[in-house]
N, C-alpha and C positions, 0 to 999 in steps of 0.2 A: 171894123175889118170885115170884108165880105165873107159869107159863110163858106164858099168854095175855097177861098184862100186859107181860112182856118183849118178846113179839112185837109188840105194839102200839107200844111205845116205839121199836123198831127201824124199824117202818114209818113212824112219825112223823118219825124222824131222816132217813130216805131222802127223804121228801116235802119236808122243810125244805131239804135240800141241793139237791134238784131245783129248788125255787122260787128259791133264792138264786142258783143258777147260770144260770137262764133270764132273770132280770131284776134288775138292780141298781137299786133304787129308793130314793128318799127317803121320809121319813115321810109327806109329803103326796102320795105316789103318783107323783111325776114320775120318769120314767126318766132315768138319768144317762148323758150322752154322754161318751165318753173325752176326755181333755185334747187329743188330736189333732183333735177336732171332726170325726172321720170324714173327714179331708181326703183328697181324691183329685185326681190330675192327669190330665186326658184331653185328647185332641186332637180338636177339633170340625172337621168337614169343611165347607168353604164353597166355593161355585162348583163348576164341573165342567170336565172335560177339562184343556186346557193352562192354563185360567184358574182352576182350582181349587187350593186349598191348605188347610192346617190351622191352627187357632188353638189355642195352648196355653191351657188353661182349668183354673183351680182350682175344685173343687167341695167344698162342705161338705154332706153328705147326712144328713138325720135318720134315726133308726132306723125300721125298718118298710118296708112296700111302697108307701106313699103311696096316692093321689097327694097331693103336697105343693104348697102355693103356692110360686111361684118368684120370687126376686129376682135380677136381673142387675145386678152392680156393675161400673161401667166406670172404668178407671184413668186417671190423669194421665200426664204425661211428665216424665222427668228431663232435665237438660241433656245435650247430646251425642247420640251415635248411639243411637236407640231400640233397636237390636239388642242393646245392652249393658244395657238396663233389666232389673232382676230381675223375676221373676214376681210379680205383685201378689197379695197374700193378704188384706189388710185384716182382720186378726183381731178388732179391737175392734168394728166394726160388724157383721161377719159373725156373731159369737157371739150378738149380740142378736137377729138374725133367726133364727138356728138354734134358739135357745131357744124361739122362738115357732112352731117347726115348719116354717120355710121351707127349701126347698132353695136354697142360695146358689151362684151361678155367677159367676166372675170371668174373662171371656175376655180374653186379650191380643190386641189388634188386629193387623192385618197389619203386619209389619216390626218388631214389638216382641218382645223376648226370644226364645223358641224358635218363635214363630209364623212361618209362611211368608209369602210376598209381601213387599211393600214399603210403608212408610209414605209415602204420596204427599202432598206439600205443595202449596199452591196460591197461592204469593206472598202478596199482601195480601188475597186473597179469603177472609175468615174464614167467610163463609157456605158457600162451596164446600168448604172444608176440613172444617167440621163435618159436612156432608152425606156426604162420603166416609167419615169415621169412623163415621157412623151406619149406612152400608151394611154395615159389618162387624158391628155390633151386631145389625142386622136379620137377617143371615145366621146369626149364632150363635144368636139367639133361635129361628129356624126349626128349627135342629137340636135345640135343647133341648126344644122343644115336641113333638118326636117321641118323647121318653122316656115310658115308661109310668108313671113315678113323679112326673110333673109334672102339676099341675092347670092345664089350659089356660085356665081361666076366671079364674084369680087370679094375675096376673103384675104385678110392680112393677119399674121400672127406676130405678137410682140411678147417679149419676156424680159424680166429683170432678175439678175443674180441667179438663184437656183432655177427660176423660171426661164432665164436666158439660155442656159445650157439645155434645159428641157425643150425649148423652142428650136434650137439648132439641131437637137436630136430628132425632133419631129420632121425637120427638113430632110433628113436621111430617108424618111418614108415617102417623100415626094407626094404628099396628098394632092389629088388633082384639082381641088377647088382653091388651094392656097396659091396666091400669086407672089408672095414674098414674105420675108421674116425680118424683124428688127430685134436686135440683141442689145440690151442695156446691161453692161457689166456682168455678162453671163459667166457662170462657172460654179464649181463646188469645191470648198476647201475642207479637206478631210484631215484635220489635225488631231482628232480624238483617237486615231489609231496610228500605229507605227508603219509608215510607208512614205514613199516619195510621191506625195500627192500632186506636185507640180508636173512631174513627168507623166503621171497617170492622166492628168487633165489635158496635157498637150496631145497625148496619144488618143484620147477620146475625141478631141476636135478633128484630128487627122482622119479618124475612122468615119466621122459624120461627113466630112468634106468629100471623102472618096465616093460616097453614095448619093449625096444631095445634088440636085440639078436646079434648085431654086435660088434666085438672087437674094442676098442677105445684106443688111446694113448693121454695122456694129458701132457702139459708143462706149469708149473707155476713157477715164481720166487718170492723170498722173497721181493724184492724191487719193487713190482708191485704197481703202484700208484692207481690202482682201487681196488685191492683185498687184498693187504698186504700178510703176510705169512700164516695166519691161515684160512681164508675163503676157499681157494681152497681145503684144507684138509677136511673141512666139506662138500663141494660139492661132493668130491670124495667118502667120507664115505656114504653119502646119496644115491649116485648113485649105489654103490656096494650093500648096504643093501637092495635096492629095486630089485636087481637081474641083474643089468647091468654089462657089462664086460669093465673094465677100468684099465689101468695102469697109475699111476701118476708119472711123472718125476718132482720132486721138486728140481730145479737146484740151489737154494740158491740165493745169491746176483749176479745180472748181472752187470759186471764191466763196461759195455759200456752205462750205463744210466738206464732208466726205463725198468724193466723187461717186462712190458706190450708190448713193441715193439721188443722184442728179435727176433721174426721171421723175421723182416725186416732188421736186422743188419747183416753185414758181419761177425761180431764177434760171432753172434749167431749160425752160421753154425756148428761150432765144438761142440756145445751143442746138437742141435737137429738132425743132420744128422746121427751120429752113431746109436742112438736109433731108428730113423726112418727107417734106412736100416734093422735093426734087425726086426722091426715090419713088414715091407714090406715082408721080407722073410717068416715070420710066416704066413702071410695071402696069400701067393702065388703071390706076385706082384714083378715085375723085379727091380733089384738094380744095374745091371752092366752098367757102362758108355759106351755108344755106339757112342756118338757124342762129339765134343768139340766145343766151341764157340770162334769165332774170337777175338783175342786180339787187342786192339788199339795200333798202332805203337807209339813208344816213340819219340817225336821230339828231335832234338839235343839241347844242352844247348846254350843259346845266351848271349850276353853281354848287354842286354837291361837295366837291373837294378840288384842290389843286392836282394837276396831273402827276406831279412828283411826290405826292403825299401817299406813300406806299401803305402805311398802317390804316389809311382811311378806306381801303378797298374792302367791301363786305365779304363775309363768309370764309375768307382764305386762312389757311394755316401758314406757318413760316415757310415751308417749301414752296407753296404756290405764290406767296409774296415775292419769293426770289424769282419765280417765273415772270412776274409782273415787272420786276427790275430789269430783267433781260429784254422784255418787250420794249421798254422805254429806250433801249439803245438801237432798235431796229429802224430801217429806213421806211419812208412813206411809199405808198399808202399802207396803213397798218390798222389793226383792230384787235381788241382784247375783250373776251366774253367771259362771264362768270355764271355759276349756277348756285342755287341754295344748298346743294350737296357739297359745296366747296370745290367742285371741279372747275377748271378753266380751259380756255382754248384761245389761241392767238394765231394770227397770220399776217403776213406783210408782202408787199409787192404783188405782182401778178394780177389776175383777173378776180374781182370781187373778194377782196380780203375780209370784208365784213361777213359775207356769207360763209367763207371758209373758217373764220374764227368761231362762228356759231356752230357750224357742223363739227369742228374739232372738239368743241366743248361738249356738245350733246352726245357725241359718240362715246364719251367717257361717263358723262353724268346720267345718261339714259333718261333725261328729263329736259324740260325747256331751259335754255340759257338766254341771257340778256347781255347786250353790249354794254361794257363799262367805259371803254375809251376808244376813240377813233382819231388817228393822227395825233394832234396836240391837244385834243379836247376830251374832257370827261363828259360822257353823255348819259351817265347813270341817273335815272329819275327815282329817287328814294320813295316818293309818294306813290308811284305806280308799282313798286316792288315790295310792298309790305306784306 
């Protein structure tokens, strides 16, 4: 081969390696975000002096310098002391916004998880309660808008359950950067005290509607264990009658369990995403997918055990073996992951169930997990996991 031709081939090879190392892209040109979704945890400072503290905040950051449209997702509340609530991550909805180029921020409000301050309750005064939660969101939003990679003119606020009423309460402040609010099953159910909590909740939504000028989109299902099929309609009617702007999507019975958690379920995406994209277009927010998220490779089938051989699954106690039995009844695609600690994680349907199963497992195990089964195959390699 002539020397100049060999030199050209070497130069081409160097150029190809450089291009591949600088950008991992799909055939359609979309850059691929790692399975971690570029997750970061930062502490946002709110308040000042003796009244100041920090809010533990999950961020999913798109590649590049930005500025990116911002979506702030606000969490609900588990039963018990909010200090013991885990850090909210909402991977299902977050990945859909991240693929569309949004910077996703999920701040834990005061008194929740590792955030400072205290979660202040206000008896049966649902309106006051929502406004106090909204103050935290407003403070977090102010901090986020100081970032150089945030587009200050394109901001969306989303809330689920307790975070839903907090987001609607934030709308009553009419923050100038926010273009719209999406409410998933928002409200607060105050059954630990003697009061008419439903009336208090209706009155709260009416008060917010009287002050808010922002467009809002609401999702409530009939089999919501908190609100049932009728209360959301009353909340919506009160909000509209007071002058608020709200569109209610009453999606009926959610087939994947409690409608209260629809936002977090992969099966919920087909319900909320089309309506959300339409809403985003109406308020001038982007909807086009500009990134993809790395899929977890599928391990090959092994001969370790039959799929239905529950006792063969390593590390598990009886309760976790019962989880595996439940997994075997789930639809495809599906994956089940295990850890040496005995923790498990599983996922089905939706985008990258293998990755979600591993993430679910590792969030509990705090160590590396390995896939045991995918669809109808056992993929556990005992020789590689000694």
